[in-house]
C-alpha positions in Angstrom: 0.0 0.0 0.0 3.0 2.1 0.2 3.3 1.7 -3.5 1.1 4.7 -4.0 0.7 7.9 -2.0 -2.6 7.9 0.0 -3.4 10.4 2.9 -2.7 13.7 4.2 -2.1 15.5 7.4 -1.6 19.1 8.0 0.7 21.1 10.2 1.0 24.7 9.8 4.4 25.7 11.5 4.0 25.3 15.2 0.2 26.2 15.3 -2.0 23.2 15.1 -5.5 22.8 16.2 -5.6 21.1 19.7 -8.2 18.1 19.7 -9.8 16.8 22.7 -9.7 13.1 23.3 -11.5 11.2 20.6 -13.1 8.1 22.3 -13.7 4.9 20.3 -17.3 5.6 20.2 -16.4 8.3 17.6 -15.2 5.5 15.2 -16.9 5.6 11.7 -17.5 2.8 9.4 -15.7 2.9 6.0 -18.7 3.8 3.7 -17.1 6.2 1.1 -14.1 6.0 -1.2 -11.7 8.6 0.0 -10.0 10.8 -2.5 -6.6 9.5 -1.3 -4.5 8.2 1.4 -0.7 8.8 2.5 0.9 6.2 4.5 3.9 6.8 6.6 7.3 6.7 4.8 9.3 6.3 8.0 9.1 5.2 11.7 11.6 5.6 14.3 11.5 4.5 18.1 13.1 7.0 20.6 13.9 6.4 24.2 13.9 8.4 27.3 16.5 6.3 29.0 18.9 6.4 26.0 18.3 9.8 24.7 20.9 9.5 21.7 19.5 6.3 20.5 17.4 6.1 17.3 15.9 2.9 15.9 14.7 3.0 12.5 11.8 0.5 12.3 10.8 0.8 8.6 14.2 1.1 6.7 12.5 -0.2 3.5 9.5 2.2 3.6 7.4 3.0 1.7 6.9 -0.7 1.2 7.0 -3.4 3.8 5.5 -3.9 7.5 6.7 -3.5 10.9 5.6 -3.5 14.5 5.7 -0.4 16.8 5.1 0.4 20.3 4.6 3.4 22.8 5.1 2.8 26.4 5.9 4.4 29.8 6.7 2.9 33.2 5.1 4.2 36.5 5.6 7.9 37.2 5.9 8.4 33.4 9.4 7.1 33.5 11.4 5.2 31.0 9.1 6.4 28.0 9.3 4.8 24.6 7.9 7.1 21.9 7.3 6.9 18.1 8.2 9.3 15.5 6.3 9.0 12.1 6.9 10.8 8.9 4.5 11.3 5.9 5.9 12.7 2.8 4.9 13.8 -0.7 1.6 15.0 0.5 -0.4 16.4 -2.3 -1.3 20.2 -2.0 -4.8 21.7 -2.5 -6.7 18.6 -1.8 -7.9 19.2 1.9 -9.3 18.4 4.3 -6.2 16.5 5.7 -7.1 14.0 8.4 -4.9 11.9 10.7 -6.4 8.6 11.2 -5.9 5.1 12.5 -7.5 2.4 10.4 -8.0 -1.2 11.5 -10.5 -4.1 11.1 -10.0 -5.7 14.5 -7.3 -5.8 17.2 -6.0 -9.1 15.9 -5.5 -7.9 12.3 -3.8 -4.8 13.6 -1.5 -6.9 15.6 -2.7 -4.7 18.5 -1.9 -5.1 22.3 -2.3 -2.8 25.2 -2.1 -2.7 29.0 -2.5 0.0 31.7 -2.7 3.6 30.3 -3.5 3.2 26.6 -4.3 6.7 25.8 -1.9 8.1 23.1 -1.0 11.7 22.7 -0.1 13.0 19.2 2.2 15.9 18.9 3.3 17.8 15.8 7.0 17.8 15.1 7.9 21.4 13.8 10.5 21.5 10.9 12.5 18.8 9.2 13.7 15.7 11.2 17.3 15.8 12.4 19.8 14.2 10.1 23.0 12.3 9.9 25.5 11.7 7.0 26.7 8.3 6.5 29.0 8.1 3.5 27.4 9.8 0.7 23.8 9.3 2.2 21.9 11.8 4.5 19.4 9.9 6.7 16.8 11.2 9.2 18.0 10.2 12.8 15.5 11.5 15.3 16.4 10.8 18.9 14.9 11.8 22.3 17.5 14.6 22.7 17.2 16.2 19.3 13.5 15.9 18.9 12.5 17.6 22.1 13.0 21.2 20.9 11.1 20.2 17.8 7.9 18.8 19.5 5.1 21.3 19.1 1.5 21.3 19.7 -0.7 18.6 20.9 -2.9 17.5 18.0 -5.0 15.0 19.6 -5.5 12.0 21.9 -6.8 8.7 21.0 -6.9 5.0 22.1 -7.2 1.9 20.0 -9.9 -0.6 20.6 -9.4 -3.0 23.5 -10.1 -6.7 23.1 -13.5 -6.3 24.9 -14.6 -3.8 22.2 -13.8 -6.3 19.4 -15.0 -4.5 16.2 -16.3 -6.7 13.6 -16.0 -4.3 10.6 -13.4 -2.0 9.2 -13.2 1.2 11.2 -11.2 4.3 11.3 -10.4 6.5 14.3 -10.3 10.2 13.5 -7.6 11.9 15.4 -7.7 15.4 14.0 -7.5 17.6 10.8 -4.5 19.6 10.2 -3.1 22.4 7.8 -1.3 21.4 4.7 2.5 20.8 4.5 4.3 18.5 1.9 5.8 16.6 4.8 4.1 16.0 8.1 6.2 14.5 11.1 4.3 13.3 14.3 5.3 12.2 17.7 3.2 9.5 19.5 3.6 9.1 23.2 1.7 7.5 26.1 -0.5 10.2 27.8 0.8 11.2 31.3 -2.5 10.8 32.9 -1.9 10.2 36.6 1.6 9.0 35.6 0.1 5.4 35.2 2.3 2.7 33.4 1.1 1.9 29.9 1.9 0.0 26.8 0.4 0.0 23.3 1.8 -2.1 20.3 0.5 -2.4 16.8 1.3 -3.8 13.4 1.5 -1.5 10.3 1.4 -3.2 6.8 1.8 -0.8 3.9 1.7 -3.5 1.3 -2.0 -4.1 1.4 -3.7 -2.4 -1.4 -6.8 -0.3 -0.2 -6.4 -1.4 3.4 -3.4 -0.4 5.7 -3.9 -1.4 9.3 -2.4 1.5 11.1 -1.7 5.2 10.7 -2.6 7.3 7.6 -3.5 10.7 6.4 -6.7 10.9 4.4 -7.3 13.9 2.1 -9.9 15.2 -0.1 -13.4 13.6 -0.1 
């Protein structure tokens, strides 16, 4: 599914609309064909306890699949966050909506425990890079992404096993302003500093259905 551009998000500089928590009750069935979807072109895990470390989870993007997680220990310690990058977003085809698409928790490779609310933040500006030989690669880390972390865009949670949806659904996180590249940071919400863990599987090779994050545009 990464073989063609499909979805779009918007961030305008540092000013993004702040969304309140979108409960799973606000999920909508997939009833209409969208104008387009953009899937992530890159995912990186960043680590509070090892602030110079960056793990590229999607080295062969936009094709392929991988498993991702966000987590934190008690007292919001030892956090594991996720950076996602959407590129080549077409202009002039708004609205641009950040969404999470799934059929059921099993298909999405979804697991959770404890605090499973996920905050989504704008990352302002290009991702930090490193040069390796003749190649320049994005290398976001906990240390270098902190100053680029901007407004809270929205908060959401994926369906738990007891919610068990039987149809394809998408969770609307928020709409954003157009940019050709949109970078986002995902982090367990610090609510009551409770420990939490959320894991999911993203597959960009399934045409017309990408379990996981996407930007939908037009429509």
